[in-house]
N, C-alpha and C positions, 0 to 999 in steps of 0.2 A: 305127852304120852310117856314121860319119864325117861326119855332117851337122850343121852348126851350128844349134842350136835357134832362134837368132834369124832364120836364113834361113827356117825353117818358119813362125815367127810372122808374119813380114813378108809371107808369101804365102798366108795363110789368111784367108778371109772367112767369118764364122759368121752364119747366119740362124737366129735363135732362135725357132723355131716353138713350142717348149714353153712359152714365156712369153707368147705372143700368140695368143689364141684365134682371131682372124680368119685368121691364117696356117695354123693347124692345121685349122680347120673349113671354110674356104672355099678350095677348090683353085684357083679363078681368081685370088684374091689372092696365093696362094703362087707361082703361075706368073708373075704380073706382077712380083713381087719378085725372083724368080730371073732373069727377063729383064733387069731393071734392073741387077742385080749382075753378070751375065755381060757386059753391054755396058760397064759402067763399069770393071770390073777386068780385062776381057779374059780371063775364066776359061776354062780348057780341061778342067777336071776337077770333077766334082760328086759328093759323098758325102752320101747321105741316111740318117741314123742316128737313130732307125730309121724306116723307112717304115711300119712297123706302127702307129706313133703317129698317122698320118694317117687311119687308119680304126678307131681304138679304139672298141669298142662298136658298130661298124657294119661288121663284117668281111665281110659279104656284098657290100659295095661294093668290096672289095679289088681285084678284077679291073679295074674301071673306073678307079679312082684310079691304079693302077700303069700301066695302058695310057696314060693321059693324060700321066703324067710321062715315060714312055718316049718317046712321040711328041714331046713338047716338047724333051727333051734331045737327041734325034736331030736335030731341026730346027736346034738351036743347035750341032751338031757337038761335043757334050760327051762325054768319057769318064766314065761314071758307075758308081758302086757303090751298090746299095740294100741296106741291112742290114735283115733281117727277123727278128722275134722271134715265133716261133709259140707261141700260147697253150698248146696241148696236142696230143696225138696223135689226138684225136678226129676223126671224119669231119667234113669241112668243112660239110656240110649239117645237122649235128646242132645241138642247142641249145648245147652247149659250144663247138662250132666257130664258132657265130654270135655269140659274145660273152660267154659266161659259164655258170656252173653254176646249175641249179635255176631257170631262167627259163622261164616258161610259153611254149609255142610261139606262142600268140596274140599275146603281147607282142612277141616277136621279129618276127612277121609285120607287125604294125602299125608297129614301129620301122623295119623295112626299107622299107615303103611310103613312110613319111614322108621318110626319108633319100634314097631314090631320087627322089622327087618334087621335093625341094628342089634336088638336084643337076641334075636335068633342066631345071627352070625357070630356073636360073642360066644354063645353056647357051643356052636359047631366048631369054632376056632379053638376053643379050649378043650375039645375032645369029649364034650358031654353030648352024646348022640341021642339020648332019650328025649325026644321032643313031644312027649305025650301032652304036656301042658299046652304047647302051641297048637297041637292037633285038636285038642278039646276046645281051645279058645276059637280057633278058626272055624271049626264046625258050627259053633254057636253063633258067631258074628259075621261069617263070610258074606251072607246074603245082604247084610246091612252095609258093610264096608268094602266088600269086593277086594280083598287083599290076599288072596291065595298066592298069587304069582310071585311076590317078593320072597316068600318063604321057600317056595319051590325052586326058585333060582338059586338061593343061597345054599340049599341042601345039595343041589347038583353041582355046585362049583367047589365043594369041599375038596381040599387037597391041591388045588391049583395055586401056583405062585404068581403074585402080581408084582409089577405090571405084566400084562399078558397081551399078545396079539389076538385080535378078535376072531381070527380063523380057528384058533385053538379052543374056542368056546363051543364050536358047532357040535362036536360029538357029545358034549356034556348037556347041551341045552336044546338039541334038535327036536325033542318031543314036547317042549314047553309051549304053552299057549298063553298069550297075554291079551285079554280083552278080545278074544276070538281071532287074534292074529298069530300066525305061526312064527317060530323063531326065525325061519328063513326070510320072512317078510321084514322082520325087525332088524335082522342082521345087516342089511344093506345100509341102514341109516346109522349104525353104530360107528363111533370113531375107530380108527385102525388099531389104536392101542388103548387098553383099559387099565387105568392106574390102580384101582382097588375095587373091592366089592361095592362100595358106596357109589363110586363112579359108574359102575355097570348098571346099578338100579336106576340112577338118575338118567343115564343115557337111554335105557329102555323106555322110561317114562316119557322122555323127550321125543322118542321115535313115534309115539302114539299120537302126537299132535298133528 
């Protein structure tokens, strides 16, 4: 193409998310890193290759992650290319489309709930209260994955400091229902002290058994 390779090398900045779990697993960390890089190097173009690697084994979150990246790059006036590697031609709501072959649907459901809850809590914790993306996602997929309750729990515990005694959760969560059980029914089976939001979600899940 008549371009000197050195000119290309001198104008490329690589963010290696493949080697650093926190960049790959925490979308907020990745966006902060991209923002720093764009500011420092005055970048105008961004290529993510592949974007599929950002939601490997949690493909049901693809829509949320792609939308967050799209909005971020639009805000920074970047021309962007997202490279996608589709796992298979299976339906996106099938077990195969959700992350692999021969995986029980119950495990996919639990994994989805956990991943969504983690992502939602990060948004809430960082003061980003606009959960329209999550609302849209949940409205579309809730009947399939039945995962309303983790998001509702996380939204209602915003502002609480952990670890926390379980009795202090009553006022915040008294109206929550999980699989047709009221929080008062679940409350009795919770440990006396909740270490963190993840511990709370896990404890609620255990109480349903």
